[in-house]
N, C-alpha and C positions, 0 to 999 in steps of 0.2 A: 101215504108214503112216509111222511114225517114220523108218524106214530110207529110204523113198522121199523124204521131205522132206530128210533129211540129204544124200542123194546129189545132189539137184537144187541145193541151196543151196551145198554144197561145190564144185560145178562152177562156180558163178557167182562165189563169193567169192575175194578176193585172199588172205585169211588163213583157209584152210579149217580150221585147227586151233582157231580161236576160235568155231566154229559149235556151238551147243548147242541141242538140241531136247528139250523136256519133254513127255511125253504123259500125259494123265490122262483117266479115263473119267467121264462124267456121264450120268445118266439111262439107264443100261443100254446104249443104242446110239449115244450121242453121244460123240465123241472130241475133246478139246481139245488142240491142239498149240501150244505156246509156243516161238517161235523167237527165239534171242538170237544176234546177230552183232556183230562189232566196229563201232565208230562209222564207220570208213572204208568198210565194206562195206554199210552200211545203205542207202545210195543206190542201189547196184547191185541189191540184193535187192528194193527197192521199185520202182525203175524210174521212167521218166518218166510222170507222172500216174498212177502205180500200176499200170502195165500188166504189169510182170513179176510183181508180187505177185498180181494178178488171175489171171494165167496159172497160177501155182503153185496158187492156190486151186481153179482149174478142174480141174487134174490130180488134186489131192487129192479133190475131189468125185467124180470118176469112179472113182478107186480105192476110195473109201469105199462107194460104191453097190455095187460088186462084192462087198464084204465084208458088206453089209447094215447098214452103220453110217452115221453122218453126221459129217463132219470140220469143225472150225472152227479156223482158223489165226489166231494172234495174233503179231504181230511186235513184239518188245520192244526 
C-alpha cells in the first residue's frame, strides 16, 4: 500500500524527493496512511475540488480490498 501511494504521488509532485508516507496499522485490518508533501505540491496532490485526492483514495481502496484490509489516507 505504502509503495503504491508513493509511486502515484511522486509521479504527480514537482518535488518527488519531499514525499513522505507513513504507514500504521489500526484494529488489525485497518491501515492508516499519512502523506506529507511540500507546500508547493499540496495543491497538485489534492486537485480541484479534491478530485485527485479522491481518485488516489479510490485506487487505495481497491488495492486494500484485494489485500483484505481497509486503507485510510490523510494528507498532512
